[in-house]
N, C-alpha and C positions, 0 to 999 in steps of 0.2 A: 555420634560425633565423628567428623571426618578425620582420618589419620594422614598427616602430612608426609609426603615422600621426602627423602633426604634432600633432593634438589629443590623442592618447593620450600622446605624449612630453611635451607641455606639462603634461598632467594628472599624469603620473608625477613630473615635476620639482617641481611645486607641492605635491603631496600628500606626496611622499617627502622629497627632500633639503631643500627650502626649509622645509617644515613641521617639520623636525627629527625625521624618523623614526628609530627606534632601529636599532642595528646589525643586529639579527635581521631586521627588515623590509627593510632595505637589501640584505642578502644574499639574502633571498627574492626581492626584485624583480630583483636582478642575475641570479639563477638562472633566473627566468622569462624575462627578456630574452635569455638564452642558449639558450632552447628546452627547458628542463626542464619536462616536463608536470606532474609532481607540484607543482613550485613555482608553476606557473600556476594550478592548482586551489586551492592553499592561499592564494595571494595573492588570488584572486577571492573566496574564502570570507571572508578577513580584511576585504576592502574592503566586502563586503555587510554584515558584522556591525558595522562601525565607524559608518557613516553613510549615509543615503539618497543624499547628494550624490555618493558615490563609486560608485554603482551602474553608471554608464556604463563606468567603467574595469573593473569586475568583469566585466561582460558582454563587454567587449573581450577579456579574457584567456580567458574560457571559449570565445569564438568562435575564438581562436587555437589553443587546445588541441584543440578539436573538429576544426578544419581539419587538424590533425596526426594525427587518428585516435584521440583519447582518448575512450573510451566513457563514462567517468564524467563528463567535462566535457560530452559530448553530453547525458547524462541531466540534469545540473544546468541546463544552458542551456535544455533543453526544458521543464523545470519552470517556469523564469522566463517563457519565452515563453507557456506555457499560461495562467499566472496573470496575465500582464501586470505582473509585478513587476520593477522596475528596467529594464524594456524594454517596447516596444509589444506588446500582446497579439496573438499570432498562433498560434492552435491548429493550423492546418495545418502551420506550420513546426515546431511542437512535435512533431507526429506524425511528420514526416519525420526529425527528430533521434532520436526514440525508436525508429523503425524501424531507423535506421543502427546505433544502440547495441545493439539487440536482436539484429541479425544478428551482432554481435561478441560476443554471449553475456552482455550485461549483464542480470542477473535483474530488477532493479527496472524497467528500461526495458521489458522484456517484459511485465510486469504492467500498467504504465501504458498501453502500446500496446494490450493486450487490452481494457482498460476503454474506451479511445477507440473501438475497433471495435465493442464491445458497445453503447455508448451513443450513438455517432455524433458524437463530439467531434472536430472538425477533419478528419473524413473520413466517407465513407459507411459506414453501419452494415453489418457483415458478421459474422453469427453464426459462420460457418466460420473466418474469420481470428481472431475473438475467442477461440474455443475452442482454436485451434492455439496461440496465444501464452499463454493461460492454462495449457495443458498444458505448454508449454516452461518457463514460470516455475515451475510446480508441481514439475516434475522437477528444476529447479535449486534447489529448497528454499524458495521463498517461501510461507509459510503461507497468506496470503490467496488466493494463486493455487491452492493445493491445494483450498481451499473452493470457489472459483469453478469450477475444473475439475470438481470433484465435482458441482456443480450442473448443469454442461453435460451430464455423463454421465447424471445422474439424469433430466433433462428431455429428453435427446436433442436439445439445442440446438447445432447446428453440428457434430454428431458422432453416431455411433450410440448409441442409448440402452443403458446398462449400469448398472443400479441397484446391483448388487453391487460393481462397480468404484468407483462413486460413494461408497459407504459406506467402502470401503478408504481412499480419499483423504480423506474427512472424518475418519476415525479418525487419520490421520497429522497432519492440521491441528489436531485437537482436542488431541493430545498436545503441540502447540506453543502451546497457549493460545488457539486461534481460537474465539471465542464462537459465531460463526455456524455453525461446523462442529459444535459441541456441540449446538446447537439442532436442526440438521438430523439428527443421529444420534438425538436424542430423538424426533423426529417419525417417522423411519424405523422405529425399534424399536417405536413405539406402533402403527404401521400395518402392520408386517410387509413393508415394501417394501425390498428389497435386503439384508435380514437377517431372522432369525426374529422374529416378534412376541413382545414380552416387556415387560410393564408395569414390572417391576422395573428392567430395563435402561433403559427410557425415563425412569423417575423418577430414576435415578442421573445420567443425562446432563442432565436438567432441573436437578437440584440443582447439578451442576458449573457449568452456565452461570449459574445464579443466584448461586453463590458468586463468579463472575467479574464480577458486576454487571449482568447482563442483566435488565431490568425484566420482560419477558414471562415469562422463566424463573422469576423470583421469584414472580410471580403463580401460575404453574402449580404450582410447588413448594409454595406455601402451600395451594393447592387439593388437591394430592395428599395432604398430611398431614391436611388437614381431612376428606377423604373416604376415606382409606386406600387410595389408588390407587397400587399398586406399592411402597408402604411401609406400615408399621404406623401406623394412625391416631394422631395426636398433636396435640391441639388447641393445646397450648402452643407446639409447634414451628410450627404453622401461623400462630398469632398473631404469633410473632416475625418471620416473613417478611412478613406483612401490615404489621407495624410498620416494617420496613425500607423498604418501599415508601412508606408514608405520610410517613416522615421523610426520605426520600431518602438513606438510609445506604448507602454503598458501591454506589451506582447508577451504571452506565456509560451514557453517551448511546447511543442506538440506532446501529447501524452505518450508515454512509453508503454502503456498498457493496451487498451482496446484499439482495434482498428475498425472504424465504422465503414461498413459496406453499404453504399446507397442502393436502394431497390431499383 
């Protein structure tokens, strides 16, 4: 059972009982004080949503749950530490928490840890470790990780190059709506890397990515219809895609994650 510090206890009394918290919140707080991990997480979430002034107590409960081995609390606390939200920014501490949660099988923590190793946030860059955690998160079902792991395989970054395997992972990610994976498949099928070269297949993936809001895919799809590349030439259809771009219709901001390097 966690032991409340004087500051946390005082905060609990002022915010809860004195402020007239409803019965549901009081029961949740009571369960958290009794060591219920789910209650600790829910209470922390509630406190973070209510007001910035309650962020300290929210962090306290996440710290308590993390100390008791709760992977989800580790992940949430790491996210706060990384962003400096409701607590002092400490990317190294965030990486340590994500590492601990990843070892316990937390999929989202695996992905965030991989990104930190890839980009050197809070730790030294390591292509090998990044690829390992992208692979683990991909196998655990995270679509963005499938795309990233596919890129590692395609480029041979931190692992042995295997373009065919990369395409397989991109196909899995694309089925789950991953736009970057759709674009990667469009490029791979256009160049014949990892899969047979096929302009029709490439045009189909470009259109799927365009329909999902990818600006570069809208531009390529418009050009495909204008020049009859992989599709039957259709100037009206081409103009409709150009118009979407001009008017910003159904446009999704570019991904903040992977950067596709055309071969």
